C-alpha positions as CSV (number, residue, x, y, z in Angstrom):
1,X,-4.1,23.3,9.6
2,X,-2.0,19.9,10.9
3,X,1.1,20.4,13.0
4,X,4.5,19.5,11.1
5,X,6.4,16.7,12.7
6,X,9.3,16.5,14.3
7,X,12.9,15.0,13.0
8,X,12.3,13.4,16.2
9,X,8.8,12.5,15.8
10,X,9.8,11.1,12.2
11,X,12.7,8.7,13.7
12,X,10.5,7.3,16.1
13,X,8.0,6.6,13.2
14,X,10.6,5.1,11.0
15,X,11.7,3.0,13.6
16,X,8.4,1.7,14.7
17,X,7.3,0.7,11.2
18,X,10.5,-0.8,11.1
19,X,10.2,-3.4,13.6
20,X,10.0,-5.8,10.6
21,X,12.1,-5.5,7.6
22,X,10.3,-3.0,5.1
23,X,11.1,-1.9,1.5
24,X,12.3,1.8,1.3
25,X,9.7,2.8,-0.7
26,X,7.4,1.7,2.0
27,X,8.9,3.3,4.7
28,X,8.3,6.2,2.3
29,X,5.0,6.0,1.8
30,X,3.9,4.8,5.3
31,X,6.1,7.7,6.8
32,X,4.3,10.9,4.5
33,X,8.3,11.2,2.6
34,X,9.7,12.5,-0.5
35,X,12.3,9.9,-1.8
36,X,15.6,12.2,-1.1
37,X,14.1,13.5,2.5
38,X,13.4,10.1,3.6
39,X,16.3,8.8,2.3
40,X,18.2,11.0,4.4
41,X,16.2,9.9,7.2
42,X,17.3,5.7,6.6
43,X,21.0,7.2,6.4
44,X,21.1,9.1,9.6
45,X,19.1,6.2,11.4
46,X,21.7,3.8,10.0
47,X,24.8,5.6,10.2
48,X,23.2,5.9,14.6
49,X,23.0,1.7,14.4
50,X,19.2,2.6,14.9
51,X,18.6,0.4,11.5
52,X,20.1,-2.1,9.7
53,X,20.2,-2.6,6.2
54,X,19.0,-6.0,5.0
55,X,19.8,-7.9,1.6
56,X,17.7,-10.2,0.2
57,X,18.6,-10.6,-3.3
58,X,18.0,-7.5,-5.1
59,X,15.0,-6.4,-2.6
60,X,17.3,-4.2,0.1
61,X,14.9,-3.4,3.5
62,X,15.7,-2.0,6.5
63,X,14.9,-3.3,10.3
64,X,15.2,-2.0,13.5
65,X,18.2,-2.2,15.5
66,X,18.0,-3.9,19.4
67,X,19.7,-0.9,19.6
68,X,16.5,1.3,18.0
69,X,14.0,0.1,20.9
70,X,15.7,2.1,23.6
71,X,15.2,5.2,21.3
72,X,11.5,4.0,20.8
73,X,11.0,3.5,24.3
74,X,12.5,6.6,25.7
75,X,10.4,9.0,22.9
76,X,7.4,7.3,23.7
77,X,8.0,8.2,27.4
78,X,9.1,11.7,27.0
79,X,6.0,12.2,24.5
80,X,3.6,10.7,26.7
81,X,4.9,13.2,30.0
82,X,4.4,16.3,27.8
83,X,0.9,15.2,26.0
84,X,-0.5,13.0,27.8
85,X,-0.7,10.5,25.4
86,X,1.2,8.2,23.1
87,X,2.5,9.7,19.3
88,X,0.2,9.0,16.7
89,X,1.2,7.2,13.9
90,X,-0.9,5.8,11.0
91,X,0.2,2.3,11.3
């Protein structure tokens, strides 16, 4: 049985995946989220300044900000100290 991810792990996954601009659909699919939950995570991270929305014509995408790098690094170190491995992510 697979363990459930914490919101912190999901934030980490989204931020790592969005190091290059990604569409909402690709984020939701890659991070295995439903549309409603995925939108909530994106809004939260955007509101905190960790994601930036980029508009290219009629296409919107999200990209991790410089501020996100600190979260990614801190979370990775904490996770490593607890589990002696880096967080798993299916990129």
